[in-house]
C-alpha positions as CSV (number, residue, x, y, z in Angstrom):
1,X,256.8,164.0,-29.3
2,X,253.4,165.7,-29.3
3,X,250.2,164.3,-30.7
4,X,250.0,167.2,-33.1
5,X,253.5,166.5,-34.4
6,X,252.8,162.9,-35.0
7,X,249.5,163.8,-36.8
8,X,251.4,166.1,-39.2
9,X,253.6,163.2,-40.2
10,X,251.1,160.4,-40.3
11,X,248.5,162.3,-42.4
12,X,250.7,162.6,-45.5
13,X,248.7,162.5,-48.6
14,X,248.8,159.2,-50.6
15,X,250.4,157.1,-47.8
16,X,248.3,154.5,-46.2
17,X,250.8,153.5,-43.6
18,X,254.1,155.0,-42.5
19,X,256.3,152.6,-40.5
20,X,257.9,153.5,-37.2
21,X,261.3,153.9,-38.9
22,X,260.0,156.6,-41.2
23,X,258.3,158.5,-38.3
24,X,261.4,158.2,-36.1
25,X,263.8,159.5,-38.8
26,X,261.4,162.4,-39.7
27,X,261.0,163.5,-36.1
28,X,264.7,163.2,-35.3
29,X,265.5,165.9,-37.9
30,X,263.2,168.3,-36.3
31,X,263.5,167.7,-32.5
32,X,266.4,167.7,-30.1
33,X,267.3,164.1,-29.2
34,X,269.2,163.0,-26.2
35,X,272.5,161.2,-26.9
36,X,271.6,158.6,-24.3
37,X,270.4,155.1,-25.3
38,X,266.6,155.5,-25.4
39,X,264.3,154.6,-28.3
40,X,260.6,154.7,-28.8
41,X,258.8,153.0,-31.7
42,X,256.5,155.8,-33.0
43,X,253.7,154.4,-35.1
44,X,250.9,155.6,-37.3
45,X,249.2,152.2,-36.7
46,X,247.1,152.2,-33.5
47,X,247.0,149.4,-30.9
48,X,243.7,147.5,-31.1
49,X,241.6,145.8,-28.3
50,X,242.1,142.3,-29.7
51,X,241.3,139.0,-28.1
52,X,242.5,135.8,-29.6
53,X,238.9,134.3,-29.6
54,X,237.5,137.5,-31.2
55,X,240.1,137.5,-34.0
56,X,239.4,133.8,-34.6
57,X,235.7,134.3,-34.8
58,X,236.2,137.2,-37.3
59,X,238.4,135.1,-39.6
60,X,235.9,132.2,-39.5
61,X,233.1,134.5,-40.6
62,X,235.1,136.3,-43.2
63,X,237.0,133.4,-44.7
64,X,235.3,130.1,-43.7
65,X,236.6,128.1,-46.7
66,X,240.2,129.2,-46.5
67,X,242.6,126.6,-45.2
68,X,243.4,127.1,-41.5
69,X,245.7,124.3,-40.4
70,X,247.6,121.4,-42.1
71,X,249.2,118.8,-39.8
72,X,251.3,116.8,-42.1
73,X,252.4,114.1,-39.6
74,X,248.7,113.5,-38.7
75,X,247.5,113.8,-42.3
76,X,244.8,116.3,-41.3
77,X,243.6,119.5,-43.0
78,X,241.1,122.0,-41.7
79,X,239.4,125.1,-43.2
80,X,238.6,127.9,-40.7
81,X,234.9,126.8,-40.8
82,X,235.9,123.1,-40.0
83,X,238.2,124.3,-37.2
84,X,235.5,126.4,-35.7
85,X,233.3,123.3,-35.4
86,X,236.1,121.4,-33.7
87,X,236.8,124.3,-31.3
88,X,233.1,124.5,-30.5
89,X,233.1,120.8,-29.5
90,X,236.1,121.3,-27.2
91,X,234.4,124.3,-25.6
92,X,231.3,122.3,-24.9
93,X,233.4,119.5,-23.3
94,X,235.4,122.0,-21.2
95,X,232.1,123.3,-19.9
96,X,230.8,119.8,-19.2
97,X,233.7,119.1,-16.8
98,X,233.2,122.3,-14.9
99,X,235.9,124.6,-16.3
100,X,235.2,128.3,-15.6
101,X,236.5,131.7,-16.7
102,X,240.1,132.1,-15.4
103,X,240.7,128.4,-14.8
104,X,244.1,127.0,-15.9
105,X,244.2,124.3,-18.5
106,X,247.6,122.6,-19.0
107,X,248.6,121.2,-22.3
108,X,251.6,118.7,-22.2
109,X,252.1,117.4,-25.6
110,X,254.0,118.0,-28.9
111,X,252.7,119.9,-31.9
112,X,249.4,118.5,-33.2
113,X,245.9,119.5,-34.3
114,X,244.5,119.2,-30.7
115,X,247.1,121.7,-29.5
116,X,245.7,124.3,-32.0
117,X,242.1,123.6,-31.0
118,X,243.0,124.0,-27.3
119,X,244.6,127.4,-28.0
120,X,241.4,128.7,-29.6
121,X,238.9,126.9,-27.3
122,X,240.6,128.2,-24.1
123,X,240.8,131.7,-25.6
124,X,237.1,131.6,-26.5
125,X,236.1,130.6,-22.9
126,X,238.4,132.9,-21.1
127,X,240.5,130.0,-19.7
128,X,244.2,130.3,-19.3
129,X,246.2,127.8,-21.3
130,X,249.4,126.6,-19.6
131,X,251.9,125.4,-22.2
132,X,254.1,122.6,-20.9
133,X,257.3,121.2,-22.5
134,X,256.5,117.6,-23.6
135,X,260.0,116.6,-22.5
136,X,259.3,117.4,-18.8
137,X,259.9,114.7,-16.3
138,X,258.1,114.3,-13.0
139,X,259.9,117.0,-10.9
140,X,259.5,119.6,-13.7
141,X,255.9,118.7,-14.3
142,X,255.1,118.8,-10.6
143,X,256.6,122.3,-10.3
144,X,254.6,123.4,-13.3
145,X,251.2,122.0,-12.2
146,X,251.5,123.3,-8.7
147,X,252.9,126.8,-9.6
148,X,250.2,127.4,-12.3
149,X,247.4,125.7,-10.2
150,X,246.4,123.7,-13.2
151,X,242.8,122.4,-13.0
152,X,242.7,120.3,-16.2
153,X,245.6,118.6,-18.0
154,X,245.6,117.6,-21.7
155,X,248.2,115.1,-22.7
156,X,249.1,111.9,-24.6
157,X,249.8,108.4,-23.4
158,X,253.2,108.1,-25.1
159,X,255.5,110.2,-27.2
160,X,259.0,109.1,-28.1
161,X,260.4,107.7,-24.8
162,X,257.9,109.5,-22.7
163,X,255.2,107.5,-20.9
164,X,252.9,110.3,-19.6
165,X,250.7,108.2,-17.2
166,X,253.8,106.8,-15.6
167,X,255.3,110.2,-15.1
168,X,252.2,111.5,-13.4
169,X,252.2,108.4,-11.2
170,X,255.7,109.2,-10.1
171,X,254.3,112.5,-8.7
172,X,251.3,110.8,-7.0
173,X,251.2,107.0,-6.9
174,X,247.5,107.0,-6.1
175,X,246.5,109.3,-9.0
176,X,244.9,106.6,-11.1
177,X,243.1,104.7,-8.3
178,X,239.7,106.0,-9.4
179,X,237.2,105.0,-12.0
180,X,237.8,106.6,-15.5
181,X,235.8,109.7,-16.4
182,X,235.7,111.0,-12.8
183,X,237.4,113.9,-11.1
184,X,240.9,113.4,-9.8
185,X,241.6,113.9,-6.1
186,X,245.3,114.3,-5.3
187,X,246.8,115.6,-2.0
188,X,250.0,116.3,-3.9
189,X,248.3,118.1,-6.8
190,X,245.3,119.5,-5.0
191,X,244.1,121.8,-7.8
192,X,244.2,119.1,-10.5
193,X,240.7,117.8,-11.2
194,X,240.8,116.3,-14.7
195,X,243.4,114.6,-17.0
196,X,242.5,114.1,-20.6
197,X,244.5,111.7,-22.8
198,X,244.4,112.0,-26.5
199,X,244.1,108.2,-26.8
200,X,241.6,105.6,-27.7
201,X,242.4,103.7,-24.5
202,X,240.5,104.2,-21.2
203,X,242.8,105.0,-18.3
204,X,241.5,104.8,-14.7
205,X,241.0,108.2,-13.2
206,X,241.1,110.0,-16.5
207,X,239.2,110.9,-19.7
208,X,240.2,109.9,-23.1
209,X,239.5,112.5,-25.8
210,X,236.4,110.8,-27.2
211,X,234.8,110.3,-23.8
212,X,235.4,114.0,-23.1
213,X,233.8,115.0,-26.5
214,X,230.9,112.7,-25.8
215,X,230.2,114.5,-22.5
216,X,230.2,117.8,-24.4
217,X,227.5,116.7,-26.9
218,X,224.7,117.7,-24.6
219,X,226.4,120.7,-23.0
220,X,226.0,124.3,-24.0
221,X,228.3,127.2,-23.0
222,X,228.1,130.9,-22.9
223,X,231.1,133.1,-24.0
224,X,232.1,135.4,-21.1
225,X,233.0,139.0,-21.5
226,X,236.7,138.7,-22.0
227,X,238.8,141.8,-21.6
228,X,241.8,142.3,-23.9
229,X,244.3,142.7,-21.0
230,X,243.2,139.5,-19.3
231,X,245.8,136.8,-18.9
232,X,245.2,134.0,-21.5
233,X,248.4,131.9,-21.8
234,X,251.1,130.9,-19.3
235,X,254.4,130.2,-20.9
236,X,257.4,129.0,-19.0
237,X,260.8,130.7,-19.4
238,X,263.3,128.3,-20.9
239,X,264.8,127.3,-17.6
240,X,268.4,127.2,-18.8
241,X,269.3,128.5,-15.4
242,X,267.2,127.8,-12.3
243,X,263.5,126.7,-12.2
244,X,261.4,128.0,-15.1
245,X,259.1,130.9,-14.2
246,X,255.4,131.1,-15.4
247,X,255.0,134.2,-17.5
248,X,251.3,135.2,-17.7
249,X,250.6,136.7,-21.2
250,X,247.5,138.6,-22.2
251,X,245.3,138.8,-25.4
252,X,246.1,142.4,-26.0
253,X,249.9,142.1,-26.0
254,X,250.0,138.8,-27.9
255,X,247.7,139.8,-30.7
256,X,249.0,143.3,-31.2
257,X,252.6,142.0,-31.2
258,X,251.7,139.4,-33.8
259,X,250.0,142.1,-35.8
260,X,253.1,144.3,-35.9
261,X,255.4,141.3,-36.7
262,X,253.3,140.6,-39.7
263,X,253.0,144.2,-40.8
264,X,256.8,144.7,-40.6
265,X,257.5,141.8,-43.0
266,X,254.8,143.0,-45.4
267,X,252.4,140.0,-45.0
268,X,249.4,142.1,-44.0
269,X,249.9,144.3,-47.1
270,X,250.2,141.1,-49.2
271,X,246.9,139.8,-47.8
272,X,245.1,143.0,-48.7
273,X,246.3,142.5,-52.2
274,X,245.0,139.0,-52.4
275,X,248.4,137.2,-51.9
276,X,248.0,134.4,-49.5
277,X,250.8,133.0,-47.4
278,X,251.6,129.5,-46.1
279,X,253.5,129.3,-42.8
280,X,255.8,126.4,-42.1
281,X,256.0,126.1,-38.3
282,X,258.7,123.7,-37.1
283,X,258.9,125.4,-33.7
284,X,257.2,123.8,-30.6
285,X,253.9,125.5,-29.8
286,X,254.8,125.8,-26.1
287,X,257.5,128.2,-27.3
288,X,256.9,132.0,-27.5
289,X,257.7,132.2,-31.2
290,X,256.0,128.9,-32.0
291,X,252.8,130.5,-30.6
292,X,253.2,134.0,-31.8
293,X,254.7,133.7,-35.3
294,X,253.4,130.1,-35.8
295,X,249.8,130.5,-34.8
296,X,248.7,134.0,-34.0
297,X,250.5,135.7,-36.9
298,X,248.9,133.4,-39.4
299,X,245.5,133.8,-37.7
300,X,245.6,137.6,-37.9
301,X,246.6,137.5,-41.5
302,X,244.1,134.7,-42.4
303,X,247.0,132.5,-43.5
304,X,247.5,128.7,-43.3
305,X,249.7,127.0,-40.7
306,X,251.6,123.9,-41.6
307,X,252.9,121.6,-38.8
308,X,255.6,119.4,-40.4
309,X,256.1,117.1,-37.5
310,X,255.2,116.5,-33.8
311,X,258.7,117.7,-32.8
312,X,261.3,119.4,-35.0
313,X,262.4,117.1,-37.8
314,X,264.5,118.7,-40.5
315,X,263.5,116.2,-43.2
316,X,259.8,116.7,-42.5
317,X,260.4,120.5,-42.5
318,X,262.1,120.4,-45.9
319,X,259.3,118.1,-47.2
320,X,256.7,120.7,-46.3
321,X,258.7,123.6,-47.7
322,X,259.1,121.8,-51.1
323,X,255.8,119.9,-51.5
324,X,253.4,122.4,-49.9
325,X,255.2,125.4,-51.3
326,X,255.2,127.3,-48.1
327,X,256.1,131.0,-48.4
328,X,257.1,131.8,-44.8
329,X,259.4,129.9,-42.5
330,X,260.9,130.8,-39.1
331,X,263.0,129.3,-36.3
332,X,266.1,129.5,-34.3
333,X,269.5,129.5,-36.0
334,X,269.9,125.9,-35.1
335,X,266.6,125.0,-36.8
336,X,267.6,126.9,-39.9
337,X,271.0,125.2,-40.1
338,X,269.6,121.7,-39.7
339,X,266.9,122.4,-42.3
340,X,269.5,123.7,-44.8
341,X,271.8,120.7,-44.2
342,X,268.9,118.5,-45.4
343,X,267.8,120.8,-48.2
344,X,271.2,121.1,-49.8
345,X,271.4,117.3,-50.2
346,X,268.2,117.2,-52.3
347,X,268.6,116.7,-56.1
348,X,268.3,120.0,-57.9
349,X,265.0,119.1,-59.4
350,X,263.5,118.6,-55.9
351,X,264.7,121.9,-54.5
352,X,261.8,123.9,-55.9
353,X,260.3,126.1,-53.2
354,X,258.3,129.3,-52.7
355,X,260.1,130.7,-49.6
356,X,259.8,134.5,-49.7
357,X,260.3,135.4,-46.0
358,X,262.3,133.8,-43.2
359,X,262.6,135.0,-39.6
360,X,265.4,133.9,-37.3
361,X,265.1,134.5,-33.5
362,X,265.7,132.8,-30.2
363,X,269.4,133.5,-30.5
364,X,271.6,135.8,-32.5
365,X,272.0,134.7,-36.1
366,X,275.6,134.8,-37.4
367,X,276.5,136.5,-40.7
368,X,277.7,133.2,-42.0
369,X,274.3,131.5,-41.5
370,X,272.6,134.5,-43.2
371,X,274.9,134.3,-46.2
372,X,274.4,130.5,-46.5
373,X,270.6,130.9,-46.3
374,X,270.6,133.6,-49.0
375,X,272.6,131.4,-51.4
376,X,270.3,128.5,-50.8
377,X,267.1,130.5,-51.0
378,X,267.9,133.4,-53.3
379,X,264.3,134.6,-53.6
380,X,263.8,134.8,-49.9
381,X,264.6,137.5,-47.4
382,X,265.9,136.4,-44.0
383,X,265.3,138.9,-41.2
384,X,266.3,139.0,-37.5
385,X,263.9,139.3,-34.6
386,X,264.7,139.8,-30.9
387,X,262.3,139.0,-28.2
388,X,261.6,137.0,-25.0
389,X,258.7,135.2,-23.5
390,X,258.0,138.1,-21.1
391,X,257.5,140.6,-24.0
392,X,254.9,138.6,-25.9
393,X,257.6,138.2,-27.5
394,X,259.1,140.7,-30.0
395,X,260.7,144.1,-29.3
396,X,263.2,144.5,-32.2
397,X,262.8,143.3,-35.8
398,X,264.1,144.0,-39.3
399,X,261.9,145.5,-42.0
400,X,261.4,143.6,-45.2
401,X,263.1,146.4,-47.1
402,X,266.1,146.8,-44.8
403,X,269.5,147.0,-46.4
404,X,271.8,144.0,-46.3
405,X,274.0,145.8,-43.8
406,X,271.0,146.5,-41.5
407,X,270.0,142.9,-41.6
408,X,273.5,141.5,-41.2
409,X,274.7,143.8,-38.5
410,X,271.7,144.4,-36.3
411,X,268.8,142.7,-34.5
412,X,266.4,145.1,-36.2
413,X,264.5,148.3,-35.5
414,X,262.6,149.1,-32.3
415,X,259.0,147.7,-32.6
416,X,255.9,149.9,-32.9
417,X,254.7,151.4,-29.6
418,X,257.7,150.0,-27.6
419,X,260.2,151.8,-25.5
420,X,263.7,150.6,-24.9
421,X,266.7,151.9,-23.1
422,X,270.2,150.6,-22.2
423,X,271.6,151.2,-18.7
424,X,274.8,150.6,-16.8
425,X,275.1,148.7,-13.5
426,X,273.9,151.7,-11.6
427,X,270.7,151.9,-13.7
428,X,271.9,155.1,-15.6
429,X,271.4,155.3,-19.3
430,X,274.6,155.0,-21.3
431,X,275.4,156.9,-24.6
432,X,274.2,155.5,-27.9
433,X,276.7,152.8,-29.1
434,X,277.6,151.7,-25.6
435,X,276.7,148.3,-24.3
436,X,274.7,147.8,-21.2
437,X,271.5,146.0,-20.0
438,X,268.4,146.4,-22.2
439,X,265.2,147.5,-20.5
440,X,261.8,147.4,-22.3
441,X,258.5,149.0,-21.5
442,X,255.1,149.1,-23.2
443,X,251.9,147.3,-24.1
444,X,253.9,144.0,-24.9
445,X,254.8,143.2,-21.3
446,X,253.5,140.2,-19.5
447,X,251.0,140.6,-16.7
448,X,253.6,139.1,-14.4
449,X,255.0,135.8,-13.2
450,X,252.0,133.8,-12.1
451,X,251.9,133.2,-8.3
452,X,255.3,134.9,-7.9
453,X,255.0,138.5,-6.9
454,X,258.6,138.6,-5.7
455,X,260.1,137.5,-9.1
456,X,257.7,139.9,-10.9
457,X,259.0,142.8,-8.9
458,X,262.6,141.7,-9.6
459,X,261.8,141.7,-13.4
460,X,259.6,144.8,-13.7
461,X,260.6,147.9,-11.7
462,X,258.3,150.5,-10.2
463,X,258.5,152.6,-13.4
464,X,257.3,149.7,-15.5
465,X,260.6,148.8,-17.1
466,X,261.3,145.1,-17.7
467,X,264.9,144.2,-17.0
468,X,265.8,141.8,-19.7
469,X,269.2,140.6,-18.5
470,X,270.5,141.0,-22.1
471,X,273.5,143.1,-23.1
472,X,272.5,145.4,-25.9
473,X,273.8,148.3,-27.9
474,X,271.2,151.0,-29.2
475,X,272.0,153.2,-32.1
476,X,270.6,156.7,-32.9
477,X,268.9,155.5,-36.1
478,X,266.5,153.2,-34.0
479,X,268.4,149.9,-34.6
480,X,270.0,147.8,-32.0
481,X,272.4,144.9,-31.6
482,X,272.4,142.0,-29.1
483,X,275.8,141.6,-27.4
484,X,274.9,138.6,-25.2
485,X,273.3,137.7,-21.9
486,X,274.6,139.7,-18.9
487,X,275.5,136.4,-17.2
488,X,277.4,135.2,-20.3
489,X,279.8,138.1,-20.4
490,X,283.3,136.9,-19.7
491,X,285.5,139.0,-17.3
492,X,289.0,137.9,-18.0
493,X,291.6,139.7,-15.9
494,X,289.3,142.7,-15.6
495,X,288.7,142.8,-19.4
496,X,285.0,142.5,-20.4
497,X,284.6,140.0,-23.3
498,X,281.4,139.4,-25.3
499,X,281.0,135.8,-26.5
500,X,279.1,136.8,-29.6
501,X,282.0,138.7,-31.0
502,X,284.3,135.7,-30.7
503,X,281.7,133.3,-32.0
504,X,281.2,135.4,-35.1
505,X,284.9,135.4,-35.8
506,X,285.4,131.7,-35.3
507,X,282.5,130.9,-37.6
508,X,284.4,132.6,-40.3
509,X,286.8,129.6,-40.3
510,X,286.1,127.6,-43.4
511,X,285.9,124.3,-41.5
512,X,283.7,125.4,-38.7
513,X,279.9,125.1,-38.8
514,X,278.8,126.4,-35.3
515,X,280.5,127.9,-32.2
516,X,279.5,128.5,-28.6
517,X,281.9,130.6,-26.5
518,X,281.6,130.9,-22.7
519,X,283.7,131.6,-19.6
520,X,285.1,129.0,-17.2
521,X,286.6,129.7,-13.8
522,X,290.4,130.4,-13.7
523,X,292.4,130.9,-10.5
524,X,294.7,133.5,-12.0
525,X,292.5,135.4,-14.5
526,X,289.1,135.0,-12.8
527,X,287.7,133.6,-16.0
528,X,289.2,132.1,-19.2
529,X,287.6,131.9,-22.7
530,X,286.4,128.5,-23.7
531,X,284.9,127.5,-27.1
532,X,282.8,124.5,-28.1
533,X,283.0,123.9,-31.9
534,X,281.0,121.9,-34.4
535,X,283.0,121.3,-37.6
536,X,281.6,120.8,-41.0
537,X,280.8,117.3,-42.2
538,X,283.9,115.6,-43.7
539,X,286.2,118.4,-42.4
540,X,289.2,117.9,-40.1
541,X,290.5,120.6,-37.8
542,X,292.3,120.7,-34.5
543,X,292.4,123.0,-31.5
544,X,295.9,124.1,-32.6
545,X,294.6,124.9,-36.2
546,X,291.9,127.1,-34.8
547,X,294.3,129.0,-32.5
548,X,296.7,129.5,-35.4
549,X,293.9,130.8,-37.6
550,X,292.9,133.3,-34.8
551,X,296.4,134.6,-34.2
552,X,296.9,138.1,-35.6
553,X,293.2,138.4,-36.5
554,X,291.7,139.0,-33.1
555,X,293.2,140.2,-29.8
556,X,295.3,137.5,-28.1
557,X,293.0,137.7,-25.0
558,X,290.0,136.8,-27.1
559,X,291.5,133.6,-28.5
560,X,289.9,130.8,-26.5
561,X,292.4,129.1,-24.1
562,X,290.4,125.9,-24.4
563,X,288.7,124.6,-27.5
564,X,286.6,121.4,-27.7
565,X,285.4,119.8,-30.9
566,X,281.8,118.6,-30.2
567,X,281.1,115.5,-32.2
568,X,277.6,114.9,-30.8
569,X,276.3,118.5,-31.3
570,X,275.3,121.0,-28.6
571,X,272.9,120.3,-25.8
572,X,269.6,122.1,-26.7
573,X,266.4,123.0,-24.9
574,X,263.3,121.6,-26.5
575,X,262.8,125.0,-28.3
576,X,266.2,124.7,-29.9
577,X,268.3,127.1,-27.7
578,X,271.8,126.0,-26.9
579,X,272.3,125.3,-23.2
580,X,275.6,127.0,-22.5
581,X,275.5,126.2,-18.8
582,X,275.7,122.4,-19.7
583,X,278.6,123.1,-22.1
584,X,280.4,125.0,-19.3
585,X,279.9,122.1,-16.9
586,X,281.2,119.6,-19.5
587,X,284.2,121.8,-20.1
588,X,285.1,122.1,-16.4
589,X,284.9,118.4,-16.1
590,X,287.1,117.8,-19.1
591,X,289.7,120.3,-18.0
592,X,289.8,118.9,-14.4
593,X,290.4,115.4,-15.8
594,X,293.5,116.7,-17.7
595,X,295.1,118.2,-14.6
């Protein structure tokens, strides 16, 4: 594609913006296209040199009285002007304890107002915010703090069953043997200098939040010249296999990606027309979509963020949706299912809501879930999004005006300014419609895994392609489908089986709510198909019933040899992803106990 060719298409009279799908389809009629799986998200909308702090400052100046953040569980509400004052206080305090441009600040807590303030304050000062799962225990926390070289840690005293001072003490038994409001000195955590507790209590060797803010009262700070491609946030990969890696994300990738997510669902156009949106964010802020769609997307569209609860609570989420009349919601399929199970039990007069747009991501959304959502929220459009932490996060997404078929059968269209290709095990591109590993390239890639050059080189090759580890199929029309993780593909007697296909089929059973399919070792076949199933409330179904239902509808080798009815639900990560490796371990133990 030449610049002049693109110019002819994008300068059409009367059109303010042509999306990447329109450009792609117009060009494909006029140019020879390879039949191999390669896509590029052509765009009439340029990338911009955004920084998070710069966008926040602009919104504060342009819309100071607009509501910025509502934390329902804390009963707190802030306009953009009020939030700016709070961010300024935190910046002064960070300066008072000696934090400098590029230093890492860890935040180890659930969703709350302080979390939002920390995102904006660290961005303004050119600090790098390290987002830490609040469920981490001592070994996980130690790995995180050492790998990211965290200099300052913001946390709570207690949350649920977590006692955070005690967990830190397990790492270093002498960590609190110092006066409060003084720097920490730890041989085990040599980079850590300050711990801040969001608490009214004084803890030896640490600051509480008020004492920190008091220190900042007499402190001034200067805003450094922050470059858009500077690293600003470290997010850890989910860690469902092996130790989590620290993905260093930059301002440019995060903000441009949030911009294109919002543009694709039409929210930026709505804002220009004076239609304001309210975002319900049930996702954890340490998660890629919790940050991107739940904070940066609302920021760039001058919208309001609602935090229903500290951690995901379907009742609190439904309460926000109905009482605050949120227009936008998002989450993993599990979060949507749990939210709908609460919503459908409300009396009809309490089911009033303003939901117009919903995004599902983090895992492939089944057609059954989409159909159920559309029946429950008939005025809303539910769209799929595919991404990963390392891609800031989105690379494929539906358009708001996609057909039902495009929404139900794909993960969406290639994102603006993003390249994608699918390759075989030799690294060669496969024909369109053929599954293989998805590779992604473009502005959206992370800077790398922090302090891990070897893992970075494994993930991003010498040509700049990120190897996602995901099995994908690309189509000539620019859309794509997620088949599964490479490591999840089941090889049964030499036959390649994709769990998603079997999961979608089993979810068509009228008594089944959710399904996870995975392979387990088998001496004869190499691997056998195993399924963990959650049945609908009040329903009764057996393993034999499910196998009988499957017979004659799918190939015999795709019918799971082992089926387990999970009465306690699936094991999940804190971000709502199903941990298949734990299900696999449970299944192996169950089977061995039967032999």
